[in-house]
mmCIF entry with sequence, helices, sheets and N, C-alpha, C, O atoms, coordinates in Angstrom:
data_MODEL
# 
_entry.id   MODEL 
# 
_entity.id                         1 
_entity.type                       polymer 
_entity.pdbx_number_of_molecules   1 
# 
_entity_poly.entity_id                      1 
_entity_poly.type                           'polypeptide(L)' 
_entity_poly.nstd_linkage                   no 
_entity_poly.nstd_monomer                   no 
_entity_poly.pdbx_seq_one_letter_code       MGRKKKERDEKEKMQDAGRAKESQRAKEGEGWQQEKRKEKEEYESEAVSQ 
_entity_poly.pdbx_seq_one_letter_code_can   MGRKKKERDEKEKMQDAGRAKESQRAKEGEGWQQEKRKEKEEYESEAVSQ 
_entity_poly.pdbx_strand_id                 A 
# 
loop_
_entity_poly_seq.entity_id 
_entity_poly_seq.num 
_entity_poly_seq.mon_id 
_entity_poly_seq.hetero 
1 1  MET n 
1 2  GLY n 
1 3  ARG n 
1 4  LYS n 
1 5  LYS n 
1 6  LYS n 
1 7  GLU n 
1 8  ARG n 
1 9  ASP n 
1 10 GLU n 
1 11 LYS n 
1 12 GLU n 
1 13 LYS n 
1 14 MET n 
1 15 GLN n 
1 16 ASP n 
1 17 ALA n 
1 18 GLY n 
1 19 ARG n 
1 20 ALA n 
1 21 LYS n 
1 22 GLU n 
1 23 SER n 
1 24 GLN n 
1 25 ARG n 
1 26 ALA n 
1 27 LYS n 
1 28 GLU n 
1 29 GLY n 
1 30 GLU n 
1 31 GLY n 
1 32 TRP n 
1 33 GLN n 
1 34 GLN n 
1 35 GLU n 
1 36 LYS n 
1 37 ARG n 
1 38 LYS n 
1 39 GLU n 
1 40 LYS n 
1 41 GLU n 
1 42 GLU n 
1 43 TYR n 
1 44 GLU n 
1 45 SER n 
1 46 GLU n 
1 47 ALA n 
1 48 VAL n 
1 49 SER n 
1 50 GLN n 
# 
_struct_asym.id          A 
_struct_asym.entity_id   1 
# 
_struct_conf.conf_type_id            HELX_P 
_struct_conf.id                      HELX_P1 
_struct_conf.pdbx_PDB_helix_id       AA1 
_struct_conf.beg_label_comp_id       GLY 
_struct_conf.beg_label_asym_id       A 
_struct_conf.beg_label_seq_id        2 
_struct_conf.pdbx_beg_PDB_ins_code   ? 
_struct_conf.end_label_comp_id       SER 
_struct_conf.end_label_asym_id       A 
_struct_conf.end_label_seq_id        49 
_struct_conf.pdbx_end_PDB_ins_code   ? 
_struct_conf.beg_auth_comp_id        GLY 
_struct_conf.beg_auth_asym_id        A 
_struct_conf.beg_auth_seq_id         2 
_struct_conf.end_auth_comp_id        SER 
_struct_conf.end_auth_asym_id        A 
_struct_conf.end_auth_seq_id         49 
_struct_conf.pdbx_PDB_helix_class    1 
_struct_conf.details                 ? 
_struct_conf.pdbx_PDB_helix_length   48 
# 
_struct_conf_type.id          HELX_P 
_struct_conf_type.criteria    ? 
_struct_conf_type.reference   ? 
# 
loop_
_atom_site.group_PDB 
_atom_site.id 
_atom_site.type_symbol 
_atom_site.label_atom_id 
_atom_site.label_alt_id 
_atom_site.label_comp_id 
_atom_site.label_asym_id 
_atom_site.label_entity_id 
_atom_site.label_seq_id 
_atom_site.pdbx_PDB_ins_code 
_atom_site.Cartn_x 
_atom_site.Cartn_y 
_atom_site.Cartn_z 
_atom_site.occupancy 
_atom_site.B_iso_or_equiv 
_atom_site.pdbx_formal_charge 
_atom_site.auth_seq_id 
_atom_site.auth_comp_id 
_atom_site.auth_asym_id 
_atom_site.auth_atom_id 
_atom_site.pdbx_PDB_model_num 
ATOM 1   N N  . MET A 1 1  ? 51.070 87.730 44.420 1.00 0.00 ? 1  MET A N  1 
ATOM 2   C CA . MET A 1 1  ? 51.586 86.779 43.436 1.00 0.00 ? 1  MET A CA 1 
ATOM 3   C C  . MET A 1 1  ? 52.926 86.196 43.900 1.00 0.00 ? 1  MET A C  1 
ATOM 4   O O  . MET A 1 1  ? 53.178 84.999 43.770 1.00 0.00 ? 1  MET A O  1 
ATOM 5   N N  . GLY A 1 2  ? 53.775 87.070 44.441 1.00 0.00 ? 2  GLY A N  1 
ATOM 6   C CA . GLY A 1 2  ? 55.086 86.622 44.908 1.00 0.00 ? 2  GLY A CA 1 
ATOM 7   C C  . GLY A 1 2  ? 54.989 85.625 46.029 1.00 0.00 ? 2  GLY A C  1 
ATOM 8   O O  . GLY A 1 2  ? 55.788 84.694 46.131 1.00 0.00 ? 2  GLY A O  1 
ATOM 9   N N  . ARG A 1 3  ? 53.977 85.836 46.886 1.00 0.00 ? 3  ARG A N  1 
ATOM 10  C CA . ARG A 1 3  ? 53.851 84.960 48.054 1.00 0.00 ? 3  ARG A CA 1 
ATOM 11  C C  . ARG A 1 3  ? 53.438 83.546 47.609 1.00 0.00 ? 3  ARG A C  1 
ATOM 12  O O  . ARG A 1 3  ? 53.928 82.564 48.167 1.00 0.00 ? 3  ARG A O  1 
ATOM 13  N N  . LYS A 1 4  ? 52.564 83.430 46.633 1.00 0.00 ? 4  LYS A N  1 
ATOM 14  C CA . LYS A 1 4  ? 52.127 82.128 46.134 1.00 0.00 ? 4  LYS A CA 1 
ATOM 15  C C  . LYS A 1 4  ? 53.338 81.331 45.624 1.00 0.00 ? 4  LYS A C  1 
ATOM 16  O O  . LYS A 1 4  ? 53.490 80.146 45.922 1.00 0.00 ? 4  LYS A O  1 
ATOM 17  N N  . LYS A 1 5  ? 54.191 82.009 44.850 1.00 0.00 ? 5  LYS A N  1 
ATOM 18  C CA . LYS A 1 5  ? 55.363 81.290 44.309 1.00 0.00 ? 5  LYS A CA 1 
ATOM 19  C C  . LYS A 1 5  ? 56.250 80.793 45.459 1.00 0.00 ? 5  LYS A C  1 
ATOM 20  O O  . LYS A 1 5  ? 56.758 79.672 45.427 1.00 0.00 ? 5  LYS A O  1 
ATOM 21  N N  . LYS A 1 6  ? 56.427 81.658 46.483 1.00 0.00 ? 6  LYS A N  1 
ATOM 22  C CA . LYS A 1 6  ? 57.278 81.285 47.620 1.00 0.00 ? 6  LYS A CA 1 
ATOM 23  C C  . LYS A 1 6  ? 56.706 80.047 48.317 1.00 0.00 ? 6  LYS A C  1 
ATOM 24  O O  . LYS A 1 6  ? 57.436 79.121 48.671 1.00 0.00 ? 6  LYS A O  1 
ATOM 25  N N  . GLU A 1 7  ? 55.389 80.056 48.502 1.00 0.00 ? 7  GLU A N  1 
ATOM 26  C CA . GLU A 1 7  ? 54.744 78.880 49.150 1.00 0.00 ? 7  GLU A CA 1 
ATOM 27  C C  . GLU A 1 7  ? 54.941 77.629 48.342 1.00 0.00 ? 7  GLU A C  1 
ATOM 28  O O  . GLU A 1 7  ? 55.173 76.554 48.895 1.00 0.00 ? 7  GLU A O  1 
ATOM 29  N N  . ARG A 1 8  ? 54.849 77.759 47.020 1.00 0.00 ? 8  ARG A N  1 
ATOM 30  C CA . ARG A 1 8  ? 55.019 76.585 46.163 1.00 0.00 ? 8  ARG A CA 1 
ATOM 31  C C  . ARG A 1 8  ? 56.466 76.080 46.218 1.00 0.00 ? 8  ARG A C  1 
ATOM 32  O O  . ARG A 1 8  ? 56.707 74.873 46.237 1.00 0.00 ? 8  ARG A O  1 
ATOM 33  N N  . ASP A 1 9  ? 57.416 77.003 46.243 1.00 0.00 ? 9  ASP A N  1 
ATOM 34  C CA . ASP A 1 9  ? 58.827 76.624 46.349 1.00 0.00 ? 9  ASP A CA 1 
ATOM 35  C C  . ASP A 1 9  ? 59.064 75.893 47.653 1.00 0.00 ? 9  ASP A C  1 
ATOM 36  O O  . ASP A 1 9  ? 59.761 74.879 47.679 1.00 0.00 ? 9  ASP A O  1 
ATOM 37  N N  . GLU A 1 10 ? 58.492 76.395 48.736 1.00 0.00 ? 10 GLU A N  1 
ATOM 38  C CA . GLU A 1 10 ? 58.663 75.719 50.048 1.00 0.00 ? 10 GLU A CA 1 
ATOM 39  C C  . GLU A 1 10 ? 58.076 74.313 49.991 1.00 0.00 ? 10 GLU A C  1 
ATOM 40  O O  . GLU A 1 10 ? 58.674 73.366 50.503 1.00 0.00 ? 10 GLU A O  1 
ATOM 41  N N  . LYS A 1 11 ? 56.930 74.179 49.383 1.00 0.00 ? 11 LYS A N  1 
ATOM 42  C CA . LYS A 1 11 ? 56.275 72.849 49.291 1.00 0.00 ? 11 LYS A CA 1 
ATOM 43  C C  . LYS A 1 11 ? 57.124 71.897 48.501 1.00 0.00 ? 11 LYS A C  1 
ATOM 44  O O  . LYS A 1 11 ? 57.265 70.732 48.875 1.00 0.00 ? 11 LYS A O  1 
ATOM 45  N N  . GLU A 1 12 ? 57.704 72.375 47.394 1.00 0.00 ? 12 GLU A N  1 
ATOM 46  C CA . GLU A 1 12 ? 58.552 71.525 46.561 1.00 0.00 ? 12 GLU A CA 1 
ATOM 47  C C  . GLU A 1 12 ? 59.818 71.111 47.316 1.00 0.00 ? 12 GLU A C  1 
ATOM 48  O O  . GLU A 1 12 ? 60.306 69.988 47.187 1.00 0.00 ? 12 GLU A O  1 
ATOM 49  N N  . LYS A 1 13 ? 60.335 72.062 48.113 1.00 0.00 ? 13 LYS A N  1 
ATOM 50  C CA . LYS A 1 13 ? 61.538 71.730 48.903 1.00 0.00 ? 13 LYS A CA 1 
ATOM 51  C C  . LYS A 1 13 ? 61.246 70.634 49.889 1.00 0.00 ? 13 LYS A C  1 
ATOM 52  O O  . LYS A 1 13 ? 62.058 69.730 50.088 1.00 0.00 ? 13 LYS A O  1 
ATOM 53  N N  . MET A 1 14 ? 60.066 70.712 50.520 1.00 0.00 ? 14 MET A N  1 
ATOM 54  C CA . MET A 1 14 ? 59.686 69.674 51.466 1.00 0.00 ? 14 MET A CA 1 
ATOM 55  C C  . MET A 1 14 ? 59.514 68.318 50.775 1.00 0.00 ? 14 MET A C  1 
ATOM 56  O O  . MET A 1 14 ? 59.904 67.286 51.321 1.00 0.00 ? 14 MET A O  1 
ATOM 57  N N  . GLN A 1 15 ? 58.939 68.327 49.590 1.00 0.00 ? 15 GLN A N  1 
ATOM 58  C CA . GLN A 1 15 ? 58.781 67.069 48.856 1.00 0.00 ? 15 GLN A CA 1 
ATOM 59  C C  . GLN A 1 15 ? 60.130 66.490 48.454 1.00 0.00 ? 15 GLN A C  1 
ATOM 60  O O  . GLN A 1 15 ? 60.340 65.280 48.536 1.00 0.00 ? 15 GLN A O  1 
ATOM 61  N N  . ASP A 1 16 ? 61.045 67.355 48.019 1.00 0.00 ? 16 ASP A N  1 
ATOM 62  C CA . ASP A 1 16 ? 62.378 66.869 47.663 1.00 0.00 ? 16 ASP A CA 1 
ATOM 63  C C  . ASP A 1 16 ? 63.075 66.252 48.862 1.00 0.00 ? 16 ASP A C  1 
ATOM 64  O O  . ASP A 1 16 ? 63.720 65.210 48.744 1.00 0.00 ? 16 ASP A O  1 
ATOM 65  N N  . ALA A 1 17 ? 62.948 66.894 50.020 1.00 0.00 ? 17 ALA A N  1 
ATOM 66  C CA . ALA A 1 17 ? 63.549 66.378 51.247 1.00 0.00 ? 17 ALA A CA 1 
ATOM 67  C C  . ALA A 1 17 ? 62.959 65.007 51.581 1.00 0.00 ? 17 ALA A C  1 
ATOM 68  O O  . ALA A 1 17 ? 63.678 64.086 51.969 1.00 0.00 ? 17 ALA A O  1 
ATOM 69  N N  . GLY A 1 18 ? 61.632 64.887 51.422 1.00 0.00 ? 18 GLY A N  1 
ATOM 70  C CA . GLY A 1 18 ? 60.966 63.586 51.681 1.00 0.00 ? 18 GLY A CA 1 
ATOM 71  C C  . GLY A 1 18 ? 61.478 62.528 50.747 1.00 0.00 ? 18 GLY A C  1 
ATOM 72  O O  . GLY A 1 18 ? 61.710 61.397 51.174 1.00 0.00 ? 18 GLY A O  1 
ATOM 73  N N  . ARG A 1 19 ? 61.668 62.856 49.465 1.00 0.00 ? 19 ARG A N  1 
ATOM 74  C CA . ARG A 1 19 ? 62.148 61.892 48.497 1.00 0.00 ? 19 ARG A CA 1 
ATOM 75  C C  . ARG A 1 19 ? 63.594 61.488 48.823 1.00 0.00 ? 19 ARG A C  1 
ATOM 76  O O  . ARG A 1 19 ? 63.947 60.312 48.729 1.00 0.00 ? 19 ARG A O  1 
ATOM 77  N N  . ALA A 1 20 ? 64.417 62.454 49.202 1.00 0.00 ? 20 ALA A N  1 
ATOM 78  C CA . ALA A 1 20 ? 65.806 62.162 49.535 1.00 0.00 ? 20 ALA A CA 1 
ATOM 79  C C  . ALA A 1 20 ? 65.844 61.200 50.728 1.00 0.00 ? 20 ALA A C  1 
ATOM 80  O O  . ALA A 1 20 ? 66.637 60.259 50.749 1.00 0.00 ? 20 ALA A O  1 
ATOM 81  N N  . LYS A 1 21 ? 64.988 61.445 51.711 1.00 0.00 ? 21 LYS A N  1 
ATOM 82  C CA . LYS A 1 21 ? 64.959 60.594 52.890 1.00 0.00 ? 21 LYS A CA 1 
ATOM 83  C C  . LYS A 1 21 ? 64.522 59.175 52.512 1.00 0.00 ? 21 LYS A C  1 
ATOM 84  O O  . LYS A 1 21 ? 65.064 58.195 53.023 1.00 0.00 ? 21 LYS A O  1 
ATOM 85  N N  . GLU A 1 22 ? 63.553 59.078 51.628 1.00 0.00 ? 22 GLU A N  1 
ATOM 86  C CA . GLU A 1 22 ? 63.067 57.757 51.183 1.00 0.00 ? 22 GLU A CA 1 
ATOM 87  C C  . GLU A 1 22 ? 64.172 56.991 50.453 1.00 0.00 ? 22 GLU A C  1 
ATOM 88  O O  . GLU A 1 22 ? 64.375 55.802 50.700 1.00 0.00 ? 22 GLU A O  1 
ATOM 89  N N  . SER A 1 23 ? 64.878 57.672 49.559 1.00 0.00 ? 23 SER A N  1 
ATOM 90  C CA . SER A 1 23 ? 65.915 56.962 48.816 1.00 0.00 ? 23 SER A CA 1 
ATOM 91  C C  . SER A 1 23 ? 67.073 56.549 49.742 1.00 0.00 ? 23 SER A C  1 
ATOM 92  O O  . SER A 1 23 ? 67.686 55.499 49.552 1.00 0.00 ? 23 SER A O  1 
ATOM 93  N N  . GLN A 1 24 ? 67.361 57.397 50.748 1.00 0.00 ? 24 GLN A N  1 
ATOM 94  C CA . GLN A 1 24 ? 68.395 57.041 51.729 1.00 0.00 ? 24 GLN A CA 1 
ATOM 95  C C  . GLN A 1 24 ? 67.973 55.771 52.482 1.00 0.00 ? 24 GLN A C  1 
ATOM 96  O O  . GLN A 1 24 ? 68.758 54.846 52.689 1.00 0.00 ? 24 GLN A O  1 
ATOM 97  N N  . ARG A 1 25 ? 66.691 55.775 52.881 1.00 0.00 ? 25 ARG A N  1 
ATOM 98  C CA . ARG A 1 25 ? 66.165 54.612 53.621 1.00 0.00 ? 25 ARG A CA 1 
ATOM 99  C C  . ARG A 1 25 ? 66.228 53.359 52.767 1.00 0.00 ? 25 ARG A C  1 
ATOM 100 O O  . ARG A 1 25 ? 66.546 52.278 53.262 1.00 0.00 ? 25 ARG A O  1 
ATOM 101 N N  . ALA A 1 26 ? 65.916 53.508 51.453 1.00 0.00 ? 26 ALA A N  1 
ATOM 102 C CA . ALA A 1 26 ? 65.953 52.363 50.574 1.00 0.00 ? 26 ALA A CA 1 
ATOM 103 C C  . ALA A 1 26 ? 67.371 51.837 50.454 1.00 0.00 ? 26 ALA A C  1 
ATOM 104 O O  . ALA A 1 26 ? 67.583 50.625 50.472 1.00 0.00 ? 26 ALA A O  1 
ATOM 105 N N  . LYS A 1 27 ? 68.359 52.743 50.332 1.00 0.00 ? 27 LYS A N  1 
ATOM 106 C CA . LYS A 1 27 ? 69.756 52.309 50.243 1.00 0.00 ? 27 LYS A CA 1 
ATOM 107 C C  . LYS A 1 27 ? 70.161 51.564 51.480 1.00 0.00 ? 27 LYS A C  1 
ATOM 108 O O  . LYS A 1 27 ? 70.797 50.513 51.394 1.00 0.00 ? 27 LYS A O  1 
ATOM 109 N N  . GLU A 1 28 ? 69.794 52.105 52.666 1.00 0.00 ? 28 GLU A N  1 
ATOM 110 C CA . GLU A 1 28 ? 70.108 51.426 53.920 1.00 0.00 ? 28 GLU A CA 1 
ATOM 111 C C  . GLU A 1 28 ? 69.460 50.038 53.969 1.00 0.00 ? 28 GLU A C  1 
ATOM 112 O O  . GLU A 1 28 ? 70.062 49.072 54.437 1.00 0.00 ? 28 GLU A O  1 
ATOM 113 N N  . GLY A 1 29 ? 68.219 49.963 53.474 1.00 0.00 ? 29 GLY A N  1 
ATOM 114 C CA . GLY A 1 29 ? 67.494 48.692 53.461 1.00 0.00 ? 29 GLY A CA 1 
ATOM 115 C C  . GLY A 1 29 ? 68.225 47.670 52.596 1.00 0.00 ? 29 GLY A C  1 
ATOM 116 O O  . GLY A 1 29 ? 68.350 46.510 52.989 1.00 0.00 ? 29 GLY A O  1 
ATOM 117 N N  . GLU A 1 30 ? 68.709 48.080 51.430 1.00 0.00 ? 30 GLU A N  1 
ATOM 118 C CA . GLU A 1 30 ? 69.417 47.175 50.546 1.00 0.00 ? 30 GLU A CA 1 
ATOM 119 C C  . GLU A 1 30 ? 70.716 46.695 51.214 1.00 0.00 ? 30 GLU A C  1 
ATOM 120 O O  . GLU A 1 30 ? 71.051 45.512 51.147 1.00 0.00 ? 30 GLU A O  1 
ATOM 121 N N  . GLY A 1 31 ? 71.425 47.597 51.841 1.00 0.00 ? 31 GLY A N  1 
ATOM 122 C CA . GLY A 1 31 ? 72.678 47.228 52.513 1.00 0.00 ? 31 GLY A CA 1 
ATOM 123 C C  . GLY A 1 31 ? 72.412 46.221 53.611 1.00 0.00 ? 31 GLY A C  1 
ATOM 124 O O  . GLY A 1 31 ? 73.183 45.283 53.813 1.00 0.00 ? 31 GLY A O  1 
ATOM 125 N N  . TRP A 1 32 ? 71.303 46.428 54.322 1.00 0.00 ? 32 TRP A N  1 
ATOM 126 C CA . TRP A 1 32 ? 70.939 45.530 55.424 1.00 0.00 ? 32 TRP A CA 1 
ATOM 127 C C  . TRP A 1 32 ? 70.621 44.135 54.867 1.00 0.00 ? 32 TRP A C  1 
ATOM 128 O O  . TRP A 1 32 ? 71.032 43.129 55.445 1.00 0.00 ? 32 TRP A O  1 
ATOM 129 N N  . GLN A 1 33 ? 69.894 44.075 53.754 1.00 0.00 ? 33 GLN A N  1 
ATOM 130 C CA . GLN A 1 33 ? 69.583 42.792 53.136 1.00 0.00 ? 33 GLN A CA 1 
ATOM 131 C C  . GLN A 1 33 ? 70.847 42.063 52.675 1.00 0.00 ? 33 GLN A C  1 
ATOM 132 O O  . GLN A 1 33 ? 70.959 40.846 52.821 1.00 0.00 ? 33 GLN A O  1 
ATOM 133 N N  . GLN A 1 34 ? 71.780 42.808 52.125 1.00 0.00 ? 34 GLN A N  1 
ATOM 134 C CA . GLN A 1 34 ? 73.054 42.203 51.679 1.00 0.00 ? 34 GLN A CA 1 
ATOM 135 C C  . GLN A 1 34 ? 73.837 41.637 52.869 1.00 0.00 ? 34 GLN A C  1 
ATOM 136 O O  . GLN A 1 34 ? 74.423 40.559 52.773 1.00 0.00 ? 34 GLN A O  1 
ATOM 137 N N  . GLU A 1 35 ? 73.843 42.353 53.968 1.00 0.00 ? 35 GLU A N  1 
ATOM 138 C CA . GLU A 1 35 ? 74.510 41.858 55.183 1.00 0.00 ? 35 GLU A CA 1 
ATOM 139 C C  . GLU A 1 35 ? 73.877 40.553 55.658 1.00 0.00 ? 35 GLU A C  1 
ATOM 140 O O  . GLU A 1 35 ? 74.572 39.589 55.978 1.00 0.00 ? 35 GLU A O  1 
ATOM 141 N N  . LYS A 1 36 ? 72.571 40.543 55.696 1.00 0.00 ? 36 LYS A N  1 
ATOM 142 C CA . LYS A 1 36 ? 71.868 39.327 56.138 1.00 0.00 ? 36 LYS A CA 1 
ATOM 143 C C  . LYS A 1 36 ? 72.154 38.139 55.220 1.00 0.00 ? 36 LYS A C  1 
ATOM 144 O O  . LYS A 1 36 ? 72.333 37.014 55.685 1.00 0.00 ? 36 LYS A O  1 
ATOM 145 N N  . ARG A 1 37 ? 72.194 38.405 53.905 1.00 0.00 ? 37 ARG A N  1 
ATOM 146 C CA . ARG A 1 37 ? 72.467 37.340 52.951 1.00 0.00 ? 37 ARG A CA 1 
ATOM 147 C C  . ARG A 1 37 ? 73.887 36.798 53.153 1.00 0.00 ? 37 ARG A C  1 
ATOM 148 O O  . ARG A 1 37 ? 74.117 35.591 53.081 1.00 0.00 ? 37 ARG A O  1 
ATOM 149 N N  . LYS A 1 38 ? 74.824 37.700 53.404 1.00 0.00 ? 38 LYS A N  1 
ATOM 150 C CA . LYS A 1 38 ? 76.214 37.278 53.630 1.00 0.00 ? 38 LYS A CA 1 
ATOM 151 C C  . LYS A 1 38 ? 76.314 36.418 54.856 1.00 0.00 ? 38 LYS A C  1 
ATOM 152 O O  . LYS A 1 38 ? 76.980 35.383 54.845 1.00 0.00 ? 38 LYS A O  1 
ATOM 153 N N  . GLU A 1 39 ? 75.640 36.847 55.946 1.00 0.00 ? 39 GLU A N  1 
ATOM 154 C CA . GLU A 1 39 ? 75.664 36.058 57.187 1.00 0.00 ? 39 GLU A CA 1 
ATOM 155 C C  . GLU A 1 39 ? 75.073 34.676 56.948 1.00 0.00 ? 39 GLU A C  1 
ATOM 156 O O  . GLU A 1 39 ? 75.602 33.675 57.432 1.00 0.00 ? 39 GLU A O  1 
ATOM 157 N N  . LYS A 1 40 ? 73.984 34.626 56.206 1.00 0.00 ? 40 LYS A N  1 
ATOM 158 C CA . LYS A 1 40 ? 73.312 33.343 55.947 1.00 0.00 ? 40 LYS A CA 1 
ATOM 159 C C  . LYS A 1 40 ? 74.242 32.413 55.155 1.00 0.00 ? 40 LYS A C  1 
ATOM 160 O O  . LYS A 1 40 ? 74.347 31.224 55.455 1.00 0.00 ? 40 LYS A O  1 
ATOM 161 N N  . GLU A 1 41 ? 74.915 32.974 54.137 1.00 0.00 ? 41 GLU A N  1 
ATOM 162 C CA . GLU A 1 41 ? 75.842 32.122 53.327 1.00 0.00 ? 41 GLU A CA 1 
ATOM 163 C C  . GLU A 1 41 ? 76.990 31.611 54.158 1.00 0.00 ? 41 GLU A C  1 
ATOM 164 O O  . GLU A 1 41 ? 77.377 30.448 54.038 1.00 0.00 ? 41 GLU A O  1 
ATOM 165 N N  . GLU A 1 42 ? 77.555 32.485 55.021 1.00 0.00 ? 42 GLU A N  1 
ATOM 166 C CA . GLU A 1 42 ? 78.640 32.034 55.892 1.00 0.00 ? 42 GLU A CA 1 
ATOM 167 C C  . GLU A 1 42 ? 78.172 30.938 56.818 1.00 0.00 ? 42 GLU A C  1 
ATOM 168 O O  . GLU A 1 42 ? 78.874 29.949 57.029 1.00 0.00 ? 42 GLU A O  1 
ATOM 169 N N  . TYR A 1 43 ? 76.972 31.115 57.377 1.00 0.00 ? 43 TYR A N  1 
ATOM 170 C CA . TYR A 1 43 ? 76.429 30.108 58.300 1.00 0.00 ? 43 TYR A CA 1 
ATOM 171 C C  . TYR A 1 43 ? 76.227 28.769 57.556 1.00 0.00 ? 43 TYR A C  1 
ATOM 172 O O  . TYR A 1 43 ? 76.585 27.710 58.070 1.00 0.00 ? 43 TYR A O  1 
ATOM 173 N N  . GLU A 1 44 ? 75.661 28.831 56.364 1.00 0.00 ? 44 GLU A N  1 
ATOM 174 C CA . GLU A 1 44 ? 75.418 27.629 55.564 1.00 0.00 ? 44 GLU A CA 1 
ATOM 175 C C  . GLU A 1 44 ? 76.722 26.932 55.221 1.00 0.00 ? 44 GLU A C  1 
ATOM 176 O O  . GLU A 1 44 ? 76.807 25.706 55.300 1.00 0.00 ? 44 GLU A O  1 
ATOM 177 N N  . SER A 1 45 ? 77.746 27.698 54.838 1.00 0.00 ? 45 SER A N  1 
ATOM 178 C CA . SER A 1 45 ? 78.997 27.076 54.428 1.00 0.00 ? 45 SER A CA 1 
ATOM 179 C C  . SER A 1 45 ? 79.701 26.427 55.635 1.00 0.00 ? 45 SER A C  1 
ATOM 180 O O  . SER A 1 45 ? 80.378 25.410 55.491 1.00 0.00 ? 45 SER A O  1 
ATOM 181 N N  . GLU A 1 46 ? 79.532 27.025 56.817 1.00 0.00 ? 46 GLU A N  1 
ATOM 182 C CA . GLU A 1 46 ? 80.071 26.433 58.036 1.00 0.00 ? 46 GLU A CA 1 
ATOM 183 C C  . GLU A 1 46 ? 79.344 25.127 58.344 1.00 0.00 ? 46 GLU A C  1 
ATOM 184 O O  . GLU A 1 46 ? 79.964 24.137 58.730 1.00 0.00 ? 46 GLU A O  1 
ATOM 185 N N  . ALA A 1 47 ? 78.038 25.137 58.172 1.00 0.00 ? 47 ALA A N  1 
ATOM 186 C CA . ALA A 1 47 ? 77.233 23.954 58.480 1.00 0.00 ? 47 ALA A CA 1 
ATOM 187 C C  . ALA A 1 47 ? 77.609 22.805 57.536 1.00 0.00 ? 47 ALA A C  1 
ATOM 188 O O  . ALA A 1 47 ? 77.610 21.644 57.944 1.00 0.00 ? 47 ALA A O  1 
ATOM 189 N N  . VAL A 1 48 ? 77.930 23.130 56.267 1.00 0.00 ? 48 VAL A N  1 
ATOM 190 C CA . VAL A 1 48 ? 78.293 22.117 55.281 1.00 0.00 ? 48 VAL A CA 1 
ATOM 191 C C  . VAL A 1 48 ? 79.691 21.551 55.633 1.00 0.00 ? 48 VAL A C  1 
ATOM 192 O O  . VAL A 1 48 ? 79.923 20.352 55.474 1.00 0.00 ? 48 VAL A O  1 
ATOM 193 N N  . SER A 1 49 ? 80.615 22.401 56.108 1.00 0.00 ? 49 SER A N  1 
ATOM 194 C CA . SER A 1 49 ? 81.977 21.934 56.348 1.00 0.00 ? 49 SER A CA 1 
ATOM 195 C C  . SER A 1 49 ? 82.071 21.058 57.600 1.00 0.00 ? 49 SER A C  1 
ATOM 196 O O  . SER A 1 49 ? 83.056 20.343 57.782 1.00 0.00 ? 49 SER A O  1 
ATOM 197 N N  . GLN A 1 50 ? 81.066 21.110 58.452 1.00 0.00 ? 50 GLN A N  1 
ATOM 198 C CA . GLN A 1 50 ? 81.129 20.318 59.707 1.00 0.00 ? 50 GLN A CA 1 
ATOM 199 C C  . GLN A 1 50 ? 80.662 18.884 59.469 1.00 0.00 ? 50 GLN A C  1 
ATOM 200 O O  . GLN A 1 50 ? 80.646 18.077 60.398 1.00 0.00 ? 50 GLN A O  1 
# 
């Protein structure tokens, strides 16, 4: 009985790690999109001023 619980705890730990990795990747993705948007706006404002 004790072994089953330990296996389940290990499985849950792995799932939590996977979720944490996914949310980290999502945050990085959002940051990357914001950087791209900023670059695009700067480029467009330069094009307008010329």
